[in-house]
VEXKOL-216032 format. One line per field, with one value per residue: x, y, z of N, C-alpha, C, O, CB in turn; residue number from 1; residue in one letter. Coordinates in steps of 0.05 Angstrom, whole numbers. Glycine has a CB too. Layout:
<recs>
n_xx: (X / ...)
n_yy: (Y / ...)
n_zz: (Z / ...)
ca_xx: (X / ...)
ca_yy: (Y / ...)
ca_zz: (Z / ...)
c_xx: (X / ...)
c_yy: (Y / ...)
c_zz: (Z / ...)
o_xx: (X / ...)
o_yy: (Y / ...)
o_zz: (Z / ...)
cb_xx: (X / ...)
cb_yy: (Y / ...)
cb_zz: (Z / ...)
num: (NUM / ...)
residuo: (a / ...)
</recs>
This chain:
<recs>
n_xx: (93 / 103 / 90 / 124 / 171 / 237 / 244 / 205 / 226 / 273 / 250 / 222 / 263 / 292 / 254 / 246 / 297 / 300 / 256 / 273 / 316 / 296 / 271 / 223 / 175 / 169 / 162 / 111 / 94 / 131 / 117 / 66 / 77 / 107 / 68 / 32 / 66 / 75 / 23 / 15 / 51 / 26 / -26 / -42 / -91 / -112 / -83 / -106 / -155 / -136 / -116 / -163 / -190 / -154 / -156 / -211 / -215 / -177 / -198 / -249 / -234 / -212 / -258 / -287 / -256 / -263 / -317 / -379 / -406 / -453 / -449 / -403 / -411 / -438 / -397 / -361 / -392 / -401 / -349 / -338 / -377 / -364 / -313 / -325 / -356 / -318 / -298)
n_yy: (-392 / -331 / -260 / -231 / -259 / -287 / -324 / -306 / -257 / -272 / -302 / -260 / -225 / -259 / -268 / -216 / -207 / -249 / -234 / -186 / -205 / -238 / -243 / -196 / -223 / -267 / -251 / -244 / -297 / -316 / -286 / -306 / -361 / -354 / -332 / -375 / -412 / -385 / -384 / -439 / -453 / -437 / -460 / -514 / -524 / -475 / -459 / -488 / -462 / -412 / -429 / -445 / -395 / -365 / -393 / -387 / -331 / -322 / -353 / -330 / -279 / -288 / -303 / -256 / -223 / -245 / -241 / -210 / -145 / -149 / -199 / -194 / -171 / -212 / -251 / -223 / -213 / -266 / -283 / -248 / -265 / -319 / -313 / -283 / -321 / -355 / -328)
n_zz: (118 / 142 / 137 / 169 / 176 / 171 / 130 / 93 / 79 / 52 / 11 / -15 / -31 / -66 / -105 / -126 / -148 / -186 / -218 / -242 / -271 / -309 / -378 / -405 / -422 / -390 / -339 / -315 / -311 / -274 / -229 / -220 / -209 / -162 / -129 / -125 / -99 / -51 / -27 / -24 / 14 / 60 / 60 / 23 / -4 / -17 / -60 / -101 / -104 / -123 / -172 / -198 / -199 / -230 / -279 / -293 / -298 / -339 / -383 / -389 / -403 / -453 / -480 / -477 / -509 / -559 / -569 / -591 / -577 / -544 / -518 / -488 / -438 / -412 / -405 / -373 / -327 / -312 / -300 / -257 / -219 / -210 / -188 / -143 / -117 / -98 / -54)
ca_xx: (110 / 90 / 102 / 144 / 191 / 261 / 240 / 191 / 245 / 290 / 232 / 216 / 288 / 298 / 234 / 252 / 321 / 293 / 238 / 288 / 335 / 281 / 261 / 196 / 152 / 167 / 159 / 84 / 93 / 147 / 101 / 44 / 89 / 115 / 43 / 23 / 84 / 70 / -2 / 18 / 66 / 8 / -46 / -42 / -117 / -117 / -71 / -127 / -174 / -123 / -114 / -190 / -195 / -137 / -167 / -236 / -209 / -163 / -215 / -270 / -222 / -210 / -285 / -294 / -241 / -273 / -346 / -390 / -411 / -474 / -440 / -380 / -421 / -444 / -372 / -351 / -408 / -396 / -323 / -340 / -393 / -348 / -291 / -338 / -365 / -295 / -295)
ca_yy: (-370 / -306 / -236 / -220 / -280 / -286 / -339 / -289 / -237 / -286 / -308 / -235 / -215 / -277 / -263 / -191 / -210 / -265 / -218 / -167 / -219 / -252 / -226 / -185 / -240 / -288 / -240 / -250 / -325 / -319 / -276 / -326 / -384 / -345 / -330 / -403 / -423 / -371 / -394 / -467 / -456 / -432 / -481 / -522 / -523 / -448 / -458 / -498 / -439 / -393 / -440 / -442 / -367 / -357 / -406 / -374 / -304 / -324 / -362 / -310 / -256 / -296 / -302 / -227 / -212 / -256 / -238 / -185 / -127 / -158 / -222 / -187 / -166 / -238 / -264 / -207 / -219 / -294 / -283 / -235 / -281 / -342 / -304 / -276 / -345 / -366 / -314)
ca_zz: (115 / 151 / 126 / 187 / 182 / 156 / 106 / 74 / 69 / 33 / -12 / -29 / -45 / -88 / -127 / -138 / -164 / -209 / -234 / -259 / -288 / -331 / -399 / -399 / -427 / -370 / -312 / -304 / -303 / -250 / -207 / -216 / -196 / -135 / -114 / -119 / -79 / -25 / -16 / -18 / 40 / 82 / 59 / -5 / -17 / -27 / -87 / -119 / -109 / -140 / -199 / -209 / -205 / -253 / -304 / -299 / -308 / -365 / -405 / -393 / -417 / -481 / -492 / -479 / -531 / -584 / -570 / -599 / -554 / -526 / -502 / -471 / -411 / -400 / -397 / -351 / -303 / -304 / -287 / -230 / -201 / -202 / -170 / -117 / -104 / -84 / -29)
c_xx: (95 / 105 / 124 / 166 / 215 / 258 / 224 / 209 / 263 / 274 / 227 / 240 / 294 / 279 / 238 / 276 / 314 / 275 / 253 / 309 / 321 / 273 / 232 / 173 / 149 / 162 / 132 / 82 / 109 / 131 / 78 / 54 / 96 / 90 / 32 / 40 / 78 / 45 / 0 / 33 / 47 / -13 / -49 / -70 / -124 / -104 / -90 / -148 / -162 / -121 / -141 / -196 / -178 / -148 / -193 / -232 / -196 / -182 / -239 / -259 / -219 / -237 / -294 / -281 / -253 / -303 / -354 / -399 / -431 / -465 / -417 / -389 / -427 / -418 / -359 / -366 / -404 / -369 / -324 / -355 / -378 / -325 / -302 / -347 / -342 / -292 / -316)
c_yy: (-345 / -282 / -225 / -240 / -276 / -301 / -323 / -268 / -249 / -292 / -282 / -225 / -233 / -272 / -236 / -193 / -226 / -250 / -200 / -180 / -233 / -232 / -218 / -205 / -262 / -278 / -246 / -279 / -330 / -309 / -295 / -350 / -377 / -343 / -357 / -415 / -411 / -382 / -423 / -472 / -453 / -455 / -489 / -521 / -496 / -444 / -468 / -477 / -418 / -403 / -438 / -413 / -357 / -368 / -392 / -347 / -304 / -331 / -342 / -286 / -263 / -294 / -273 / -216 / -221 / -252 / -211 / -170 / -138 / -181 / -216 / -183 / -192 / -251 / -249 / -213 / -247 / -296 / -271 / -252 / -306 / -335 / -295 / -300 / -359 / -354 / -325)
c_zz: (122 / 139 / 143 / 194 / 163 / 129 / 85 / 63 / 47 / 7 / -28 / -44 / -69 / -111 / -140 / -157 / -189 / -228 / -253 / -277 / -312 / -353 / -393 / -402 / -406 / -342 / -300 / -295 / -277 / -226 / -200 / -201 / -167 / -118 / -106 / -97 / -51 / -12 / -9 / 8 / 63 / 83 / 30 / -19 / -28 / -55 / -108 / -125 / -127 / -169 / -213 / -217 / -229 / -279 / -312 / -311 / -335 / -388 / -410 / -408 / -447 / -495 / -495 / -504 / -558 / -588 / -582 / -574 / -535 / -508 / -483 / -442 / -397 / -389 / -373 / -325 / -293 / -289 / -259 / -210 / -192 / -183 / -143 / -102 / -89 / -56 / -9)
o_xx: (75 / 128 / 142 / 178 / 214 / 268 / 229 / 208 / 268 / 284 / 228 / 238 / 301 / 287 / 234 / 276 / 322 / 278 / 247 / 319 / 334 / 270 / 218 / 154 / 127 / 158 / 131 / 70 / 101 / 131 / 71 / 42 / 92 / 90 / 24 / 29 / 77 / 45 / -13 / 29 / 51 / -17 / -59 / -71 / -140 / -113 / -91 / -157 / -175 / -124 / -143 / -206 / -189 / -149 / -197 / -243 / -203 / -183 / -247 / -273 / -222 / -239 / -308 / -293 / -253 / -313 / -338 / -398 / -426 / -474 / -412 / -375 / -422 / -418 / -348 / -354 / -402 / -367 / -313 / -347 / -379 / -320 / -290 / -348 / -347 / -284 / -316)
o_yy: (-338 / -284 / -211 / -238 / -262 / -293 / -325 / -262 / -236 / -288 / -283 / -217 / -223 / -272 / -234 / -182 / -218 / -252 / -198 / -168 / -237 / -208 / -232 / -204 / -275 / -293 / -252 / -285 / -346 / -322 / -298 / -359 / -393 / -350 / -361 / -427 / -425 / -387 / -432 / -492 / -465 / -467 / -473 / -517 / -493 / -427 / -458 / -474 / -407 / -388 / -431 / -408 / -342 / -354 / -387 / -340 / -288 / -318 / -339 / -274 / -245 / -286 / -267 / -200 / -206 / -258 / -192 / -181 / -136 / -183 / -231 / -191 / -195 / -260 / -261 / -217 / -252 / -309 / -282 / -255 / -313 / -350 / -301 / -300 / -372 / -367 / -316)
o_zz: (109 / 131 / 133 / 215 / 143 / 109 / 61 / 39 / 27 / -15 / -53 / -67 / -90 / -135 / -165 / -179 / -212 / -253 / -277 / -296 / -333 / -348 / -378 / -387 / -405 / -323 / -276 / -275 / -260 / -204 / -177 / -182 / -149 / -94 / -83 / -78 / -31 / 12 / 10 / 22 / 84 / 104 / 14 / -43 / -46 / -70 / -130 / -147 / -144 / -188 / -236 / -239 / -245 / -299 / -336 / -331 / -352 / -408 / -433 / -425 / -464 / -517 / -514 / -519 / -577 / -610 / -583 / -552 / -510 / -485 / -464 / -423 / -373 / -366 / -355 / -304 / -269 / -269 / -240 / -187 / -169 / -165 / -122 / -78 / -69 / -37 / 14)
cb_xx: (122 / 90 / 81 / 131 / 179 / 285 / 225 / 166 / 262 / 302 / 205 / 207 / 311 / 296 / 206 / 257 / 343 / 279 / 219 / 302 / 350 / 256 / 263 / 191 / 154 / 193 / 163 / 62 / 104 / 173 / 90 / 31 / 113 / 130 / 22 / 23 / 113 / 68 / -25 / 31 / 88 / -6 / -74 / -32 / -139 / -107 / -45 / -140 / -182 / -95 / -105 / -211 / -188 / -108 / -171 / -254 / -192 / -140 / -226 / -282 / -196 / -199 / -305 / -285 / -212 / -268 / -358 / -415 / -420 / -498 / -432 / -366 / -446 / -457 / -352 / -353 / -438 / -396 / -302 / -354 / -419 / -337 / -275 / -360 / -376 / -269 / -299)
cb_yy: (-369 / -304 / -215 / -210 / -308 / -297 / -365 / -276 / -225 / -312 / -319 / -214 / -215 / -306 / -264 / -169 / -225 / -291 / -202 / -147 / -240 / -265 / -240 / -162 / -253 / -304 / -210 / -243 / -343 / -304 / -248 / -334 / -394 / -319 / -314 / -420 / -419 / -341 / -389 / -482 / -435 / -405 / -471 / -550 / -533 / -427 / -474 / -523 / -427 / -386 / -470 / -453 / -350 / -367 / -436 / -372 / -289 / -344 / -389 / -301 / -248 / -325 / -317 / -211 / -220 / -285 / -241 / -189 / -100 / -166 / -244 / -162 / -148 / -256 / -265 / -177 / -214 / -312 / -268 / -208 / -290 / -356 / -282 / -256 / -365 / -362 / -284)
cb_zz: (86 / 182 / 122 / 212 / 178 / 171 / 112 / 88 / 92 / 44 / -1 / -8 / -25 / -79 / -115 / -117 / -148 / -200 / -216 / -242 / -272 / -319 / -427 / -416 / -455 / -370 / -314 / -324 / -325 / -252 / -214 / -242 / -211 / -136 / -130 / -145 / -87 / -30 / -35 / -41 / 41 / 78 / 71 / -7 / 2 / -8 / -87 / -108 / -82 / -129 / -197 / -189 / -180 / -249 / -299 / -274 / -288 / -363 / -398 / -366 / -405 / -483 / -474 / -454 / -530 / -585 / -543 / -618 / -564 / -541 / -521 / -481 / -412 / -421 / -420 / -357 / -309 / -329 / -304 / -233 / -215 / -227 / -182 / -122 / -125 / -100 / -32)
num: (1 / 2 / 3 / 4 / 5 / 6 / 7 / 8 / 9 / 10 / 11 / 12 / 13 / 14 / 15 / 16 / 17 / 18 / 19 / 20 / 21 / 22 / 23 / 24 / 25 / 26 / 27 / 28 / 29 / 30 / 31 / 32 / 33 / 34 / 35 / 36 / 37 / 38 / 39 / 40 / 41 / 42 / 43 / 44 / 45 / 46 / 47 / 48 / 49 / 50 / 51 / 52 / 53 / 54 / 55 / 56 / 57 / 58 / 59 / 60 / 61 / 62 / 63 / 64 / 65 / 66 / 67 / 68 / 69 / 70 / 71 / 72 / 73 / 74 / 75 / 76 / 77 / 78 / 79 / 80 / 81 / 82 / 83 / 84 / 85 / 86 / 87)
residuo: (x / x / x / x / x / x / x / x / x / x / x / x / x / x / x / x / x / x / x / x / x / x / x / x / x / x / x / x / x / x / x / x / x / x / x / x / x / x / x / x / x / x / x / x / x / x / x / x / x / x / x / x / x / x / x / x / x / x / x / x / x / x / x / x / x / x / x / x / x / x / x / x / x / x / x / x / x / x / x / x / x / x / x / x / x / x / x)
</recs>
């Protein structure tokens, strides 16, 4: 699916409509699912990279929230390094 195709325009319009129809707490999940679908249309293995990046960022953010000040920097740097390693 290319950005300049009709299928992308339909995909975009449908996602905007669904986004505004959903209650607020489900909107981020819908955007995440749409992002995964978009990247899987291009190359499915990139969706695995996105899943890994999402999981790393989510769990590191949980550890940052529960840690004392000195350890927060460690979790932040770990998250940044792992996400940069993907690139």
